[in-house]
N, CA, C, O and the ligand as a Tripos MOL2 file, in Angstrom:
@<TRIPOS>MOLECULE
protein
  281   279    71     0     0
PROTEIN
NO_CHARGES

@<TRIPOS>ATOM
      1 N           2.6790   -3.8570    2.3180 N.3       1 MET1
      2 CA          2.7400   -2.6070    1.5880 C.3       1 MET1
      3 C           3.6750   -2.7430    0.4980 C.2       1 MET1
      4 O           3.2400   -2.4800   -0.6240 O.2       1 MET1
      5 N           4.8470   -3.0940    0.6120 N.am      2 GLY2
      6 CA          5.7950   -3.2340   -0.3500 C.3       2 GLY2
      7 C           6.6440   -1.8950   -0.7870 C.2       2 GLY2
      8 O           7.3540   -1.7870   -1.7870 O.2       2 GLY2
      9 N           6.4130   -0.9950    0.1280 N.am      3 LEU3
     10 CA          6.8470    0.4520   -0.2090 C.3       3 LEU3
     11 C           8.4370    0.4340   -0.3550 C.2       3 LEU3
     12 O           8.9800    1.0820   -1.2500 O.2       3 LEU3
     13 N           9.1950   -0.3650    0.5970 N.am      4 PHE4
     14 CA         10.4010   -0.3960    0.7640 C.3       4 PHE4
     15 C          11.2270   -1.5770    0.1500 C.2       4 PHE4
     16 O          12.4540   -1.6450    0.0740 O.2       4 PHE4
     17 N          10.2920   -2.5020   -0.2770 N.am      5 SER5
     18 CA         10.8380   -3.7690   -0.6240 C.3       5 SER5
     19 C          11.3550   -4.1290   -2.1330 C.2       5 SER5
     20 O          11.6810   -5.2640   -2.4800 O.2       5 SER5
     21 N          11.3750   -2.9770   -2.9670 N.am      6 GLU6
     22 CA         11.6370   -3.1150   -4.3810 C.3       6 GLU6
     23 C          13.0340   -3.2650   -4.4930 C.2       6 GLU6
     24 O          13.5410   -3.9650   -5.3700 O.2       6 GLU6
     25 N          13.8110   -2.5210   -3.4820 N.am      7 ASP7
     26 CA         15.3560   -2.5160   -4.0320 C.3       7 ASP7
     27 C          16.1010   -2.7850   -2.5970 C.2       7 ASP7
     28 O          15.4710   -2.8880   -1.5440 O.2       7 ASP7
     29 N          17.4210   -2.8780   -2.6880 N.am      8 THR8
     30 CA         18.1410   -3.2780   -1.5230 C.3       8 THR8
     31 C          18.7380   -2.0530   -0.9600 C.2       8 THR8
     32 O          19.2020   -1.1770   -1.6900 O.2       8 THR8
     33 N          18.7330   -1.9780    0.3070 N.am      9 PRO9
     34 CA         19.4040   -0.9660    1.0310 C.3       9 PRO9
     35 C          21.0230   -0.5880    0.6460 C.2       9 PRO9
     36 O          21.7990   -1.5230    0.4460 O.2       9 PRO9
     37 N          21.4110    0.5580    0.5690 N.am     10 GLU10
     38 CA         22.6630    0.9330    0.4450 C.3      10 GLU10
     39 C          23.4490    1.6770    1.5870 C.2      10 GLU10
     40 O          22.8670    2.3070    2.4710 O.2      10 GLU10
     41 N          24.7620    1.5620    1.5050 N.am     11 ILE11
     42 CA         25.6000    2.4420    2.3840 C.3      11 ILE11
     43 C          25.4770    3.8090    1.7410 C.2      11 ILE11
     44 O          25.6020    3.9190    0.5220 O.2      11 ILE11
     45 N          25.2100    4.9680    2.6040 N.am     12 VAL12
     46 CA         25.0710    6.2160    2.0770 C.3      12 VAL12
     47 C          26.2530    7.2380    2.7640 C.2      12 VAL12
     48 O          26.4990    7.2770    3.9690 O.2      12 VAL12
     49 N          26.8210    7.9290    1.8790 N.am     13 GLU13
     50 CA         27.6070    8.9680    2.3410 C.3      13 GLU13
     51 C          27.2610   10.3590    2.1770 C.2      13 GLU13
     52 O          27.0070   10.8210    1.0650 O.2      13 GLU13
     53 N          27.2380   11.0940    3.3010 N.am     14 ILE14
     54 CA         26.8520   12.5330    3.3280 C.3      14 ILE14
     55 C          28.1150   13.4630    3.5090 C.2      14 ILE14
     56 O          28.7790   13.5370    4.5430 O.2      14 ILE14
     57 N          28.3130   14.0760    2.4850 N.am     15 MET15
     58 CA         29.4090   15.2150    2.7080 C.3      15 MET15
     59 C          30.8730   14.3420    3.1890 C.2      15 MET15
     60 O          31.6260   14.7530    4.0710 O.2      15 MET15
     61 N          31.0630   13.1780    2.4760 N.am     16 GLY16
     62 CA         32.1110   12.4750    2.7050 C.3      16 GLY16
     63 C          32.1450   11.5630    4.1160 C.2      16 GLY16
     64 O          33.1400   10.8990    4.4090 O.2      16 GLY16
     65 N          31.1690   11.6010    4.7950 N.am     17 LYS17
     66 CA         30.9050   10.7430    5.8190 C.3      17 LYS17
     67 C          29.9780    9.8710    5.8220 C.2      17 LYS17
     68 O          28.8530   10.2390    5.4830 O.2      17 LYS17
     69 N          30.1880    8.6060    6.1720 N.am     18 LYS18
     70 CA         29.1780    7.5370    6.1660 C.3      18 LYS18
     71 C          28.0690    7.7860    7.0700 C.2      18 LYS18
     72 O          28.2550    8.0680    8.2540 O.2      18 LYS18
     73 N          26.8410    7.6810    6.5040 N.am     19 LEU19
     74 CA         25.5870    7.8420    7.1470 C.3      19 LEU19
     75 C          25.3690    6.5620    8.2010 C.2      19 LEU19
     76 O          25.3310    5.3880    7.8330 O.2      19 LEU19
     77 N          25.2440    6.9830    9.4840 N.am     20 VAL20
     78 CA         25.0450    5.8180   10.5430 C.3      20 VAL20
     79 C          23.6430    6.1590   10.9460 C.2      20 VAL20
     80 O          23.2950    7.3390   10.9980 O.2      20 VAL20
     81 N          22.8240    5.1780   11.2340 N.am     21 CYS21
     82 CA         21.5530    5.5110   12.0570 C.3      21 CYS21
     83 C          21.6070    5.8240   13.4140 C.2      21 CYS21
     84 O          22.1180    4.9930   14.1640 O.2      21 CYS21
     85 N          21.1770    6.8620   13.8660 N.am     22 PRO22
     86 CA         21.2870    7.2450   15.2730 C.3      22 PRO22
     87 C          20.4900    6.3910   16.2620 C.2      22 PRO22
     88 O          20.6350    6.5460   17.4740 O.2      22 PRO22
     89 N          19.7950    5.6470   15.8320 N.am     23 ILE23
     90 CA         18.8640    4.7290   16.6170 C.3      23 ILE23
     91 C          19.6780    3.3750   16.8670 C.2      23 ILE23
     92 O          19.9810    3.0420   18.0130 O.2      23 ILE23
     93 N          19.9770    2.7060   15.8910 N.am     24 CYS24
     94 CA         20.5680    1.3970   16.0140 C.3      24 CYS24
     95 C          21.7520    1.1680   15.2690 C.2      24 CYS24
     96 O          22.1120    0.0110   15.0510 O.2      24 CYS24
     97 N          22.4920    2.2820   14.7940 N.am     25 SER25
     98 CA         23.8300    2.1540   14.2330 C.3      25 SER25
     99 C          23.9840    1.4550   13.1220 C.2      25 SER25
    100 O          25.0910    1.0410   12.7790 O.2      25 SER25
    101 N          22.9150    1.2490   12.4500 N.am     26 ASN26
    102 CA         22.8850    0.5630   10.9930 C.3      26 ASN26
    103 C          23.4230    1.6050   10.0590 C.2      26 ASN26
    104 O          23.3360    2.8250   10.1980 O.2      26 ASN26
    105 N          24.0920    0.8200    8.9160 N.am     27 THR27
    106 CA         24.6430    1.7440    7.8580 C.3      27 THR27
    107 C          24.1270    1.3150    6.5940 C.2      27 THR27
    108 O          24.8620    1.4550    5.6170 O.2      27 THR27
    109 N          22.8820    0.7700    6.4290 N.am     28 ASN28
    110 CA         22.1650    0.4690    5.2470 C.3      28 ASN28
    111 C          21.0660    1.1080    5.1200 C.2      28 ASN28
    112 O          20.3190    0.9770    6.0900 O.2      28 ASN28
    113 N          20.5810    1.9260    4.0630 N.am     29 PHE29
    114 CA         19.4730    2.8270    4.0670 C.3      29 PHE29
    115 C          18.8960    2.5700    2.8270 C.2      29 PHE29
    116 O          19.5930    2.0130    1.9800 O.2      29 PHE29
    117 N          17.6630    2.8980    2.5500 N.am     30 TRP30
    118 CA         16.8640    3.0260    1.4060 C.3      30 TRP30
    119 C          16.8400    4.5900    1.0890 C.2      30 TRP30
    120 O          16.6080    5.4170    1.9720 O.2      30 TRP30
    121 N          17.0640    4.8880   -0.0700 N.am     31 GLN31
    122 CA         17.1070    6.3350   -0.4530 C.3      31 GLN31
    123 C          15.6160    6.5170   -1.1380 C.2      31 GLN31
    124 O          15.1390    5.7070   -1.9330 O.2      31 GLN31
    125 N          15.0400    7.5870   -0.7400 N.am     32 ARG32
    126 CA         13.7410    8.1290   -1.2500 C.3      32 ARG32
    127 C          13.7930    9.7760   -1.4390 C.2      32 ARG32
    128 O          14.2630   10.5510   -0.6070 O.2      32 ARG32
    129 N          13.2690   10.1030   -2.5780 N.am     33 SER33
    130 CA         13.1480   11.5400   -2.9900 C.3      33 SER33
    131 C          11.6520   11.8700   -2.7380 C.2      33 SER33
    132 O          10.7410   11.1300   -3.1080 O.2      33 SER33
    133 N          11.4540   13.1730   -2.0060 N.am     34 ALA34
    134 CA         10.1570   13.5970   -1.7570 C.3      34 ALA34
    135 C           9.8790   14.9580   -2.1920 C.2      34 ALA34
    136 O          10.6660   15.8090   -1.7760 O.2      34 ALA34
    137 N           8.8760   15.3630   -2.9790 N.am     35 GLN35
    138 CA          8.6020   16.7960   -3.1390 C.3      35 GLN35
    139 C           7.9550   17.3090   -2.0760 C.2      35 GLN35
    140 O           6.8550   16.8340   -1.7930 O.2      35 GLN35
    141 N           8.4440   18.2480   -1.3780 N.am     36 LEU36
    142 CA          7.7730   18.9770   -0.3270 C.3      36 LEU36
    143 C           6.7170   19.8360   -1.0470 C.2      36 LEU36
    144 O           7.0460   20.9060   -1.5600 O.2      36 LEU36
    145 N           5.4510   19.3780   -1.0910 N.am     37 ASN37
    146 CA          4.6060   20.2960   -2.1590 C.3      37 ASN37
    147 C           4.0170   21.4870   -1.2590 C.2      37 ASN37
    148 O           4.3150   21.7320   -0.0900 O.2      37 ASN37
    149 N           3.1200   22.1610   -2.0740 N.am     38 THR38
    150 CA          2.4820   23.3580   -1.5340 C.3      38 THR38
    151 C           1.7820   23.1110   -0.4840 C.2      38 THR38
    152 O           1.8330   23.9250    0.4390 O.2      38 THR38
    153 N           1.1090   22.1460   -0.3870 N.am     39 ALA39
    154 CA          0.1620   21.9290    0.7280 C.3      39 ALA39
    155 C           0.9740   21.6970    2.0260 C.2      39 ALA39
    156 O           0.5700   22.1950    3.0760 O.2      39 ALA39
    157 N           2.1170   20.9500    1.9870 N.am     40 VAL40
    158 CA          2.8620   20.7930    3.2130 C.3      40 VAL40
    159 C           3.5550   22.1470    3.5750 C.2      40 VAL40
    160 O           3.5980   22.5890    4.7230 O.2      40 VAL40
    161 N           4.0400   22.6980    2.5890 N.am     41 ALA41
    162 CA          4.6000   24.2610    2.8970 C.3      41 ALA41
    163 C           3.4330   25.2320    3.6630 C.2      41 ALA41
    164 O           3.6400   25.8900    4.6830 O.2      41 ALA41
    165 N           2.2490   25.1600    2.9700 N.am     42 SER42
    166 CA          1.2270   26.0370    3.6210 C.3      42 SER42
    167 C           0.8290   25.3530    4.9240 C.2      42 SER42
    168 O           0.3880   26.0450    5.8410 O.2      42 SER42
    169 N           0.9450   24.1790    5.0430 N.am     43 PHE43
    170 CA          0.4710   23.7050    6.4810 C.3      43 PHE43
    171 C           1.3900   24.2380    7.6980 C.2      43 PHE43
    172 O           1.0230   24.6380    8.8030 O.2      43 PHE43
    173 N           2.7560   24.1170    7.1410 N.am     44 PHE44
    174 CA          3.6450   24.5100    8.1150 C.3      44 PHE44
    175 C           4.0000   26.0770    7.9590 C.2      44 PHE44
    176 O           4.6860   26.6160    8.8270 O.2      44 PHE44
    177 N           3.5420   26.7790    6.8810 N.am     45 ASN45
    178 CA          3.7130   28.2700    6.7160 C.3      45 ASN45
    179 C           5.0820   28.3830    6.4710 C.2      45 ASN45
    180 O           5.6680   29.2430    7.1300 O.2      45 ASN45
    181 N           5.7810   27.6660    5.6170 N.am     46 LEU46
    182 CA          7.1800   27.6990    5.4120 C.3      46 LEU46
    183 C           7.4670   27.8240    3.9430 C.2      46 LEU46
    184 O           7.1470   26.8700    3.2350 O.2      46 LEU46
    185 N           8.0500   28.9130    3.3720 N.am     47 ASP47
    186 CA          8.3190   28.9110    1.9550 C.3      47 ASP47
    187 C           9.4880   27.9560    1.6760 C.2      47 ASP47
    188 O           9.5940   27.4190    0.5730 O.2      47 ASP47
    189 N          10.2660   27.7660    2.5550 N.am     48 TRP48
    190 CA         11.5700   27.1320    2.2280 C.3      48 TRP48
    191 C          11.0930   25.5870    2.0350 C.2      48 TRP48
    192 O          11.8030   24.8440    1.3570 O.2      48 TRP48
    193 N          10.0770   25.1730    2.5370 N.am     49 ALA49
    194 CA          9.6280   23.8260    2.5660 C.3      49 ALA49
    195 C           9.2150   23.3130    1.0410 C.2      49 ALA49
    196 O           9.2070   22.1400    0.6660 O.2      49 ALA49
    197 N           8.9000   24.3960    0.3160 N.am     50 ASN50
    198 CA          8.2340   24.0200   -1.0640 C.3      50 ASN50
    199 C           9.3740   23.6020   -2.1140 C.2      50 ASN50
    200 O           9.5550   24.1580   -3.1970 O.2      50 ASN50
    201 N          10.0750   22.5760   -1.6260 N.am     51 ARG51
    202 CA         11.1430   22.0840   -2.5570 C.3      51 ARG51
    203 C          11.3930   20.6920   -2.2800 C.2      51 ARG51
    204 O          10.6530   20.0910   -1.5000 O.2      51 ARG51
    205 N          12.4360   20.0780   -2.8860 N.am     52 SER52
    206 CA         12.4230   18.6180   -3.0440 C.3      52 SER52
    207 C          13.3660   18.3090   -1.6270 C.2      52 SER52
    208 O          14.0020   19.1810   -1.0350 O.2      52 SER52
    209 N          13.3030   16.9490   -1.2550 N.am     53 ALA53
    210 CA         13.9940   16.6760   -0.0690 C.3      53 ALA53
    211 C          14.3410   15.1640   -0.3540 C.2      53 ALA53
    212 O          13.6410   14.4460   -1.0670 O.2      53 ALA53
    213 N          15.5610   14.7350    0.3140 N.am     54 THR54
    214 CA         15.9170   13.2940    0.1210 C.3      54 THR54
    215 C          15.8480   12.7200    1.6090 C.2      54 THR54
    216 O          16.2580   13.2800    2.6260 O.2      54 THR54
    217 N          15.2350   11.4730    1.4980 N.am     55 CYS55
    218 CA         15.2370   10.9840    2.7420 C.3      55 CYS55
    219 C          15.8990    9.4110    2.7180 C.2      55 CYS55
    220 O          15.7820    8.5980    1.8010 O.2      55 CYS55
    221 N          16.5560    9.2490    3.8710 N.am     56 PHE56
    222 CA         17.2890    7.8300    3.8150 C.3      56 PHE56
    223 C          16.5730    7.2570    5.0030 C.2      56 PHE56
    224 O          16.5300    7.8440    6.0840 O.2      56 PHE56
    225 N          15.9920    6.0510    4.7630 N.am     57 VAL57
    226 CA         15.1710    5.0530    5.5650 C.3      57 VAL57
    227 C          16.2030    3.9410    6.0840 C.2      57 VAL57
    228 O          16.7890    3.2070    5.2880 O.2      57 VAL57
    229 N          16.3760    3.8690    7.3960 N.am     58 CYS58
    230 CA         17.1170    2.8220    7.9110 C.3      58 CYS58
    231 C          16.6220    1.4830    7.6710 C.2      58 CYS58
    232 O          15.4850    1.2150    8.0600 O.2      58 CYS58
    233 N          17.3930    0.5160    7.0230 N.am     59 SER59
    234 CA         16.6150   -0.7160    6.7530 C.3      59 SER59
    235 C          16.3460   -1.6170    7.7840 C.2      59 SER59
    236 O          15.6630   -2.6210    7.5850 O.2      59 SER59
    237 N          16.9320   -1.2800    9.1090 N.am     60 ASN60
    238 CA         16.9260   -2.0770   10.2480 C.3      60 ASN60
    239 C          15.6400   -1.5790   11.1630 C.2      60 ASN60
    240 O          14.7230   -2.3550   11.4320 O.2      60 ASN60
    241 N          15.6660   -0.2470   11.6010 N.am     61 CYS61
    242 CA         14.4860    0.2220   12.4480 C.3      61 CYS61
    243 C          13.6710    1.1360   11.7610 C.2      61 CYS61
    244 O          12.7260    1.6370   12.3710 O.2      61 CYS61
    245 N          13.8980    1.4520   10.5110 N.am     62 THR62
    246 CA         12.9830    2.3380    9.6550 C.3      62 THR62
    247 C          12.9910    3.8280   10.0790 C.2      62 THR62
    248 O          12.1320    4.6320    9.7150 O.2      62 THR62
    249 N          14.0720    4.1290   10.9050 N.am     63 HIS63
    250 CA         14.2180    5.4250   11.1430 C.3      63 HIS63
    251 C          14.4730    6.3950    9.9820 C.2      63 HIS63
    252 O          15.3070    5.9690    9.1840 O.2      63 HIS63
    253 N          14.0030    7.4820    9.7260 N.am     64 ILE64
    254 CA         14.2340    8.4930    8.4680 C.3      64 ILE64
    255 C          15.1070    9.4270    8.7690 C.2      64 ILE64
    256 O          14.9300   10.1180    9.7720 O.2      64 ILE64
    257 N          16.1420    9.5960    7.9920 N.am     65 SER65
    258 CA         17.0600   10.8250    8.0770 C.3      65 SER65
    259 C          16.6940   11.6850    6.6800 C.2      65 SER65
    260 O          16.7340   11.2950    5.5130 O.2      65 SER65
    261 N          16.3530   12.8920    7.1790 N.am     66 TRP66
    262 CA         15.8870   13.8620    6.0160 C.3      66 TRP66
    263 C          17.0240   14.7860    5.5670 C.2      66 TRP66
    264 O          17.8620   15.1980    6.3710 O.2      66 TRP66
    265 N          17.0350   15.0900    4.3220 N.am     67 PHE67
    266 CA         17.9840   16.1910    3.8810 C.3      67 PHE67
    267 C          17.1070   17.0060    2.7900 C.2      67 PHE67
    268 O          16.4920   16.4520    1.8790 O.2      67 PHE67
    269 N          17.1360   18.2410    2.9900 N.am     68 LEU68
    270 CA         16.5020   19.1960    2.1670 C.3      68 LEU68
    271 C          17.5690   19.4980    1.0470 C.2      68 LEU68
    272 O          18.7580   19.7720    1.2090 O.2      68 LEU68
    273 N          16.8640   19.3820   -0.1170 N.am     69 GLY69
    274 CA         17.6390   19.4970   -1.3670 C.3      69 GLY69
    275 C          17.3830   20.9260   -1.9460 C.2      69 GLY69
    276 O          16.9290   21.7910   -1.1970 O.2      69 GLY69
    277 N          17.6150   21.1580   -3.0480 N.am     70 ASN70
    278 CA         17.3900   22.4060   -3.7800 C.3      70 ASN70
    279 C          16.1200   22.5220   -4.4460 C.2      70 ASN70
    280 O          15.8490   23.5390   -5.0850 O.2      70 ASN70
    281 ZN         18.1420    2.1600   12.5710 Zn       71 ZN71
@<TRIPOS>BOND
     1     1     2 1
     2     2     3 1
     3     3     4 2
     4     3     5 am
     5     5     6 1
     6     6     7 1
     7     7     8 2
     8     7     9 am
     9     9    10 1
    10    10    11 1
    11    11    12 2
    12    11    13 am
    13    13    14 1
    14    14    15 1
    15    15    16 2
    16    15    17 am
    17    17    18 1
    18    18    19 1
    19    19    20 2
    20    19    21 am
    21    21    22 1
    22    22    23 1
    23    23    24 2
    24    23    25 am
    25    25    26 1
    26    26    27 1
    27    27    28 2
    28    27    29 am
    29    29    30 1
    30    30    31 1
    31    31    32 2
    32    31    33 am
    33    33    34 1
    34    34    35 1
    35    35    36 2
    36    35    37 am
    37    37    38 1
    38    38    39 1
    39    39    40 2
    40    39    41 am
    41    41    42 1
    42    42    43 1
    43    43    44 2
    44    43    45 am
    45    45    46 1
    46    46    47 1
    47    47    48 2
    48    47    49 am
    49    49    50 1
    50    50    51 1
    51    51    52 2
    52    51    53 am
    53    53    54 1
    54    54    55 1
    55    55    56 2
    56    55    57 am
    57    57    58 1
    58    58    59 1
    59    59    60 2
    60    59    61 am
    61    61    62 1
    62    62    63 1
    63    63    64 2
    64    63    65 am
    65    65    66 1
    66    66    67 1
    67    67    68 2
    68    67    69 am
    69    69    70 1
    70    70    71 1
    71    71    72 2
    72    71    73 am
    73    73    74 1
    74    74    75 1
    75    75    76 2
    76    75    77 am
    77    77    78 1
    78    78    79 1
    79    79    80 2
    80    79    81 am
    81    81    82 1
    82    82    83 1
    83    83    84 2
    84    83    85 am
    85    85    86 1
    86    86    87 1
    87    87    88 2
    88    87    89 am
    89    89    90 1
    90    90    91 1
    91    91    92 2
    92    91    93 am
    93    93    94 1
    94    94    95 1
    95    95    96 2
    96    95    97 am
    97    97    98 1
    98    98    99 1
    99    99   100 2
   100    99   101 am
   101   101   102 1
   102   102   103 1
   103   103   104 2
   104   103   105 am
   105   105   106 1
   106   106   107 1
   107   107   108 2
   108   107   109 am
   109   109   110 1
   110   110   111 1
   111   111   112 2
   112   111   113 am
   113   113   114 1
   114   114   115 1
   115   115   116 2
   116   115   117 am
   117   117   118 1
   118   118   119 1
   119   119   120 2
   120   119   121 am
   121   121   122 1
   122   122   123 1
   123   123   124 2
   124   123   125 am
   125   125   126 1
   126   126   127 1
   127   127   128 2
   128   127   129 am
   129   129   130 1
   130   130   131 1
   131   131   132 2
   132   131   133 am
   133   133   134 1
   134   134   135 1
   135   135   136 2
   136   135   137 am
   137   137   138 1
   138   138   139 1
   139   139   140 2
   140   139   141 am
   141   141   142 1
   142   142   143 1
   143   143   144 2
   144   143   145 am
   145   145   146 1
   146   146   147 1
   147   147   148 2
   148   147   149 am
   149   149   150 1
   150   150   151 1
   151   151   152 2
   152   151   153 am
   153   153   154 1
   154   154   155 1
   155   155   156 2
   156   155   157 am
   157   157   158 1
   158   158   159 1
   159   159   160 2
   160   159   161 am
   161   161   162 1
   162   162   163 1
   163   163   164 2
   164   163   165 am
   165   165   166 1
   166   166   167 1
   167   167   168 2
   168   167   169 am
   169   169   170 1
   170   170   171 1
   171   171   172 2
   172   171   173 am
   173   173   174 1
   174   174   175 1
   175   175   176 2
   176   175   177 am
   177   177   178 1
   178   178   179 1
   179   179   180 2
   180   179   181 am
   181   181   182 1
   182   182   183 1
   183   183   184 2
   184   183   185 am
   185   185   186 1
   186   186   187 1
   187   187   188 2
   188   187   189 am
   189   189   190 1
   190   190   191 1
   191   191   192 2
   192   191   193 am
   193   193   194 1
   194   194   195 1
   195   195   196 2
   196   195   197 am
   197   197   198 1
   198   198   199 1
   199   199   200 2
   200   199   201 am
   201   201   202 1
   202   202   203 1
   203   203   204 2
   204   203   205 am
   205   205   206 1
   206   206   207 1
   207   207   208 2
   208   207   209 am
   209   209   210 1
   210   210   211 1
   211   211   212 2
   212   211   213 am
   213   213   214 1
   214   214   215 1
   215   215   216 2
   216   215   217 am
   217   217   218 1
   218   218   219 1
   219   219   220 2
   220   219   221 am
   221   221   222 1
   222   222   223 1
   223   223   224 2
   224   223   225 am
   225   225   226 1
   226   226   227 1
   227   227   228 2
   228   227   229 am
   229   229   230 1
   230   230   231 1
   231   231   232 2
   232   231   233 am
   233   233   234 1
   234   234   235 1
   235   235   236 2
   236   235   237 am
   237   237   238 1
   238   238   239 1
   239   239   240 2
   240   239   241 am
   241   241   242 1
   242   242   243 1
   243   243   244 2
   244   243   245 am
   245   245   246 1
   246   246   247 1
   247   247   248 2
   248   247   249 am
   249   249   250 1
   250   250   251 1
   251   251   252 2
   252   251   253 am
   253   253   254 1
   254   254   255 1
   255   255   256 2
   256   255   257 am
   257   257   258 1
   258   258   259 1
   259   259   260 2
   260   259   261 am
   261   261   262 1
   262   262   263 1
   263   263   264 2
   264   263   265 am
   265   265   266 1
   266   266   267 1
   267   267   268 2
   268   267   269 am
   269   269   270 1
   270   270   271 1
   271   271   272 2
   272   271   273 am
   273   273   274 1
   274   274   275 1
   275   275   276 2
   276   275   277 am
   277   277   278 1
   278   278   279 1
   279   279   280 2
@<TRIPOS>SUBSTRUCTURE
     1 MET1         2 RESIDUE 1 A MET
     2 GLY2         6 RESIDUE 1 A GLY
     3 LEU3        10 RESIDUE 1 A LEU
     4 PHE4        14 RESIDUE 1 A PHE
     5 SER5        18 RESIDUE 1 A SER
     6 GLU6        22 RESIDUE 1 A GLU
     7 ASP7        26 RESIDUE 1 A ASP
     8 THR8        30 RESIDUE 1 A THR
     9 PRO9        34 RESIDUE 1 A PRO
    10 GLU10       38 RESIDUE 1 A GLU
    11 ILE11       42 RESIDUE 1 A ILE
    12 VAL12       46 RESIDUE 1 A VAL
    13 GLU13       50 RESIDUE 1 A GLU
    14 ILE14       54 RESIDUE 1 A ILE
    15 MET15       58 RESIDUE 1 A MET
    16 GLY16       62 RESIDUE 1 A GLY
    17 LYS17       66 RESIDUE 1 A LYS
    18 LYS18       70 RESIDUE 1 A LYS
    19 LEU19       74 RESIDUE 1 A LEU
    20 VAL20       78 RESIDUE 1 A VAL
    21 CYS21       82 RESIDUE 1 A CYS
    22 PRO22       86 RESIDUE 1 A PRO
    23 ILE23       90 RESIDUE 1 A ILE
    24 CYS24       94 RESIDUE 1 A CYS
    25 SER25       98 RESIDUE 1 A SER
    26 ASN26      102 RESIDUE 1 A ASN
    27 THR27      106 RESIDUE 1 A THR
    28 ASN28      110 RESIDUE 1 A ASN
    29 PHE29      114 RESIDUE 1 A PHE
    30 TRP30      118 RESIDUE 1 A TRP
    31 GLN31      122 RESIDUE 1 A GLN
    32 ARG32      126 RESIDUE 1 A ARG
    33 SER33      130 RESIDUE 1 A SER
    34 ALA34      134 RESIDUE 1 A ALA
    35 GLN35      138 RESIDUE 1 A GLN
    36 LEU36      142 RESIDUE 1 A LEU
    37 ASN37      146 RESIDUE 1 A ASN
    38 THR38      150 RESIDUE 1 A THR
    39 ALA39      154 RESIDUE 1 A ALA
    40 VAL40      158 RESIDUE 1 A VAL
    41 ALA41      162 RESIDUE 1 A ALA
    42 SER42      166 RESIDUE 1 A SER
    43 PHE43      170 RESIDUE 1 A PHE
    44 PHE44      174 RESIDUE 1 A PHE
    45 ASN45      178 RESIDUE 1 A ASN
    46 LEU46      182 RESIDUE 1 A LEU
    47 ASP47      186 RESIDUE 1 A ASP
    48 TRP48      190 RESIDUE 1 A TRP
    49 ALA49      194 RESIDUE 1 A ALA
    50 ASN50      198 RESIDUE 1 A ASN
    51 ARG51      202 RESIDUE 1 A ARG
    52 SER52      206 RESIDUE 1 A SER
    53 ALA53      210 RESIDUE 1 A ALA
    54 THR54      214 RESIDUE 1 A THR
    55 CYS55      218 RESIDUE 1 A CYS
    56 PHE56      222 RESIDUE 1 A PHE
    57 VAL57      226 RESIDUE 1 A VAL
    58 CYS58      230 RESIDUE 1 A CYS
    59 SER59      234 RESIDUE 1 A SER
    60 ASN60      238 RESIDUE 1 A ASN
    61 CYS61      242 RESIDUE 1 A CYS
    62 THR62      246 RESIDUE 1 A THR
    63 HIS63      250 RESIDUE 1 A HIS
    64 ILE64      254 RESIDUE 1 A ILE
    65 SER65      258 RESIDUE 1 A SER
    66 TRP66      262 RESIDUE 1 A TRP
    67 PHE67      266 RESIDUE 1 A PHE
    68 LEU68      270 RESIDUE 1 A LEU
    69 GLY69      274 RESIDUE 1 A GLY
    70 ASN70      278 RESIDUE 1 A ASN
    71 ZN71       281 GROUP 0 **** ****
């Protein structure tokens, strides 16, 4: 697929704390931004979902940590 193979994973800090994967304790993540579009917001019937989010994908187990942006 090559979806996550274009760049190298990085250590991520959230509010001054290092992000650690809750599954495998890995500290290297790929960062991705996602626009939570109207279709998704409508599907869940949530107005607040109609905005951008940041996700960090664990480079080891691919667990995804999501953070809602503005
Ligand atoms: Zn992991």
